[in-house]
N, C-alpha and C positions, 0 to 999 in steps of 0.2 A: 489303605487310606487314600481317598480320592482328593486330589488337590484342587483348589479353586482355579478356574480358567485363567484368571489374571496372572497367576504365577508363570504361565507360559510366555508372558510378555515381558518378564523381568530379565534384564541382561546381567552382565557381570563386569568386572574390571580385570582385564587380562593380566595386569601386573601381578595380581595376587595368585592367579593360576600359574603363571610362569615361576613365580617365587616358590610355590609349593613343589613344582617339578624340580627346580634347582636344588632345593633343600633335600629332596629325595635322593638326588644324585650325590649330594654331599654326604648323606648318611651311608652311601655305598662306598665312600672313600674318595670320590672325585674332588678335585680342586676347582671350585667354581668362582668366577669373578662376577659379582652382582652389579650389573648395569641396567637392571630392569625396574627396580622399585623407585618411586619418586619421593624420596625423603632425604633431607640433609644428613650427612654422615657426621655432623658435629653434635656435641652435647649441648643441651639447653644451657644458656648463660647462667653462671652461678647465682647471681642476685635474684633471678627468677625462681630457681630451686629453693633458695633460702626463704623467699617470701611464702612459698607453698608450705615449707616445713614450719615456719612460724605460724601460719594460718592453722595448721593442724594442732599445734601446741596451744593456740588461743581458742580452740574449740569450734573452729569453722568446719564442722563435720555433719551438719544437719541440712534439711531442705532449705532451698532458697526460693525467692519468687521465680515463677516459671520463665519469665522473660530475662532473668539475670538480676544479680544484686544491684541496687541503685548506684553504688560506687563505681562499678565497672561500666554500667550503661552510661553514666556521666563521663567517665574517662574516654570511652569510645566516641561519644558525641563530641567531646572536646577535641579529640585527635582528628576525626574526620573533618570537623568544622575548621580547625586550625590549619590542617593540611591543604584544604581547598578554599579557604576564606569564605565559608558559608555558615549560616546559622543551622545547627543541627541540635535537636532536642533529645534527651534521654528516652522519651516516649516513642521515638522512632527506631530504637535499637532493640533487637532480640538476640540474646546470647544462646548458643546451642552447643551440644557436644560434638564438635567438628563442624565443618562448613557444609557437608552434604545435606544435613537436614534443611538448610535454607533452600537448596535446589528442590528437594522433595516437597517442602511446604509450599513453594511457589507453584508447582504443578497442581497440587491438591487444592489450593485456594483459588486458582484462576481458570483452570481448564475444565470444560465440559467435554464429553465424548465427541470426537470429530474436530475439535478446535485445533488449529495449526500452530506449531512452534517452529520458528526459524532458528537454527542452531549451527555452530561452526562444525565443519567436517573437512579434514580430520579434526576430532575434538575429544574432550574428556568423555569417555563412554557412558558415564552415568547420566549425562544429559538425555541421550536418546533412550536409555533404559527407563528412566522415570517418566518421560513423555509417553512412551508406549504403555507403561504400567497403569497410568491413570486414564487411558483411553484416548489420549491426544494423538494428533497426526504429526510425526516428525517431518520437517522440511529442511533437508541439509543445505547449508550455504557453503559452497566449495571454497577452500583456502588453497591457493595455487602457488606452487614453488616459484614460478616465473614472476609472481607479484610479491615475493618475500613472505609467502604464506599469509597474505592479506586477501580479502575478498574484492571482487569487482563490484563497484557501486551500482552499475547498471544491472548486473546479475542479481544483486540483492533486491533491487526495486522490483524486478520481474517476479520474484518469489512471493511478494506480499500480496495477500488476497483479503477478501472480506471475512475470511475465517481465521486470519492471523490474530492470535491473542497474546503472544509472548515472543520476544526476540532475545536470544541469549548471546552475550558477548563475553570473550575471554582474552585479556591482554595484560601482560605477556601471556603467551598461550602454551598450553599443553595439548599436543606433544611436540609442536614445531619450534617453540621459542620465538615465534613471530610476534610483532607488535602492531597494533592498529594506530593509525595517525589521527590527528584531530579532524582532518577532512573526512575520514571514514566515519568517525563518531558523529560529526555534524550531519552527514547524510542519513544515518540511522535516526538521529534525533528529529530530523525534519519529517521523516515518515511516521515515527512514533507519535508525534504531535498531531499530524494531519489525520491519522487513523485512530488516535487514542489507544495506542498499543503499549503495554507494559514492557519494560526492558529489565532483564536480569543480567547484571554486570559482574562477572566473576573476576575479582582482582586480587586473588590470593598470592600472586607473584609480583605484586606492585613494586616491591623494593629490590627485587633481584633483576637488576638492569645493568647493561654494559654499554649501551649507546642510547643517546637521546633521553627524553624525559617521559615519564608515565602520564598519560592523559586518561581522564575518566569522564564518561558520558554524564555522570552524576553532576558535574560542574557546569554543564551547558544550560543556558536559559530554558526554563520550562520543563526540565527533566527531573528535578528532585521529586516532583509529585507523581512521576510515573516510572521511577527506577527503583529496583531492589539492588542495593549494593551489597555484594557478598564478599566477605573477607574472613581471615582467620589468623591463627598464631602458628600453625604447623610449619609453614615454609620459612617465613621471615625469622622466627625465633627458634627454629629447630625443636619444635614441640609437637611432633606428629602423635606421640603416644599420650599426650595430655588431653586430646580431643576437645579443642576449643575453637569455635567459629562464631560468626555473628552476621547479622544482616541489618542494614540501615534502609528504611523504607517509609512510605507514608504511614501515619498513625493508624489509619483504618486497616491497613494490611498487617501492621505490627500486632494489633489486637487479635486478628485471626491466626497469625503465626503462634501467638502465645497460647491460644486455645489448642492448637495442634501439639505444642510442647506439653501441655497439661495431659493430653490424651496419649502421648507417646513416651516421653522421657521424664516427665514431672519437672525436672530442672537439670541444669549443668552442675557438676561437682563444685561444692562451695570453695574448697581450698584451691582448686584450679583457677577459679575466677579471681581469687586474691592474687595468684601468681600472674594472671593476665594484666592486672593493673600495674604490677612492677615491670612487666614487659613493655607496656606502652610508655611508662614514665622514664624508662632507661636506667642506666646508660645503654647506648646502642653500638658501642665500639666493636663488640663481638659480631654484630650483624654485618657491619661494613667489612670486617676482616673475613667473614665467611664469603661475602660477595666477591671480594678481591681474589680469594682462593678459587671460587667458581670461574672467574674470568680466565685465570691461568689454565685451569683444566679445560675450559671451553676451547681455547686456542689450541691446546695440545691435541684434543680429540678431533677437532675439525681438520687440522693440518694432517693428522695421521690418517684419517679416513679418506681424505682426498688423494692419498698416495696408493690406495688399494684399488686394484683393477675392478671396474664395474661399479664403483661407489662414486657418488657425487653429493657433497655435503655443503649446504648453506651454513653461513656463520650466524647463529641466532643472536638476537638483540637482548633477550631476557630469558628468565626461568633457568633450569639446569638440565635441558634436554637438547640433543641433536637429532635430526630427522633425515638421515641421508637417503637419497634415491639409490636403490639397488637394482634398478631395471637392467643396468648394463651387465649384470652378472648372467643374464639370460635365465634366471630362476625367479619364481614367484617369491614375494617377500616373506611369506610364511615358511617356505622351504629354506630360505636363507636364515631366518631367525631360529628355526629348529636345528639347522646344521651348526649354527654358532653355539647353541647350548650343548647339543649332544656330542659334537666333534671337538669344538674348541674350548668348551667349558666356560663360555661367556654368555651370561643371561641377558637377552635383549628382547624387545617386543616387536611383533609383526605390526606394521602400520595399519593393516586391515582391521585390527582390533579397535582402531580409533575411527572407523567408518569407511565407507566405500572409497572416498577420495584419499584415504591413507594407504591403499593398496599400492605396492611397488616401493614402499619405504619401510625402514626399520627405525625404531626409537631406542636410543641409548640414553640413560641417565648418567651424567658425569658427576653425580654426588658420591664420588669415591676418590681414593687417594691418587695422586699423580703416578705413584709406582704401579698401582693396580691398573690404571688406565693405560699406561705404557705396555704392561704385560698383556692386557686385553687386545690392544692394537696389533701386537705381534701375533697373537693367536688368531685374530680375525683374518689378518692377511694370509697366514698360512692355510687356514681353512678355505678361504676363497680361491687361492691359487691352486689348491689341490682338488677343486671341484671336478668330478668325473665328467 
C-alpha cells in the first residue's frame, strides 16, 4: 500500500512515544517514574462527573449540532466575555473533541501551500506538524532562556513577511512554562493589524499560574476580529480523557470550522458537553487546590534540579513543566533524556522534540506526586553523577 506524500510531512508528539517506551519497560518489571506526559494526575472534580452521569441517564447520547450544543456555546461565550469584559456571541464558538482540532482547522482554513506561519520554538510539536502537513511554511520564533523563554520583539518583527498568514502564541507555554507579557502581545497585535494577519492564541494553561496575571491578545483593541482563541477543559479541570476543547473566533471562521467538524468528527460527545457546562459554572475549589499543589511541586523540582551537576533550571511562571538546560552535562539533550529513562527509570522528554531551539534542554512534567518527584530527583542526580 502506497501512502500519500503528505503523510511524510506529518510529525508526532514525543510525549506519547516516550510514554510507550516507558510502559514497555514497566511491562518488563522496571519501576518507572512518569514525568513525560502532560496531564494532571488529579481526578476530574466530582460535580463534573456527576453532570456527565446525569446527562447519560437523561438520554444525552445522540448527535449534537456540529459546532456544539447551544447551552455550552452560550456558557463559553459568557465565560470568555465575563473574564475579559468583552461581548462574545455563541455564534463565535466551536466546540471540538479536544483542543487539537482547533489547531488543525486553523491551518486547513487559512493556509495555502507556501504560506508562512510564525510559531513558538521550542513549542508544542503539533504546531509545526500541522503547518507542514497542509503545505505551509513553518517560521520558528525562538523563545530564549535568557528572556525567561519569551521572544525578542525585534526578532519577531524580522520574521514577518508578505507571506505570513498566521501567528501562533502560547502562554503560559508548553514546554517551558514561560509567559508572555502585555508588551509582547501589543507588539504582535500591532503587526497583525498592520498586515491583516490572523493570530491563533493557545491559552489552555490560562489558569495554571504561579506569578503575575494571564494576558490574552484577544482582549486588545482590534484583535477580536483577527484572533482564534483556543482553549479547553483538559488541563484546568483534569479532563484529558474527556476530549473537550473549543475555539472562539470571528463568525465567518466559525462557520468554516463547523464545516470541518461535519466532515471529520460530526460532533463532540453529547454527555461530555453537558459536563463541560458544569465545569464552567463551578465550583472551582478543586481547580485552585490543584494549582496550589502544582506550585509546591514546581518549587521542589526546580530547587532539586538546580542542585544536580550540569543542570540549570529556570522557575516557570505557569503550566506544569520545567525545562532545564542540560548543556553543562557535556551530553546532547537526547542522550540525557534516554539515559534518564533507561538507567534511572525516569521518563522525561528531549527538548529537541519541541523544535530546534529546544535542543540542549529536557522537559519534565511535575504532574506527579511530591513523593515521586523526590524519588525522581534522587535517581536523576545519581544517573548524571555516574555518567561515563
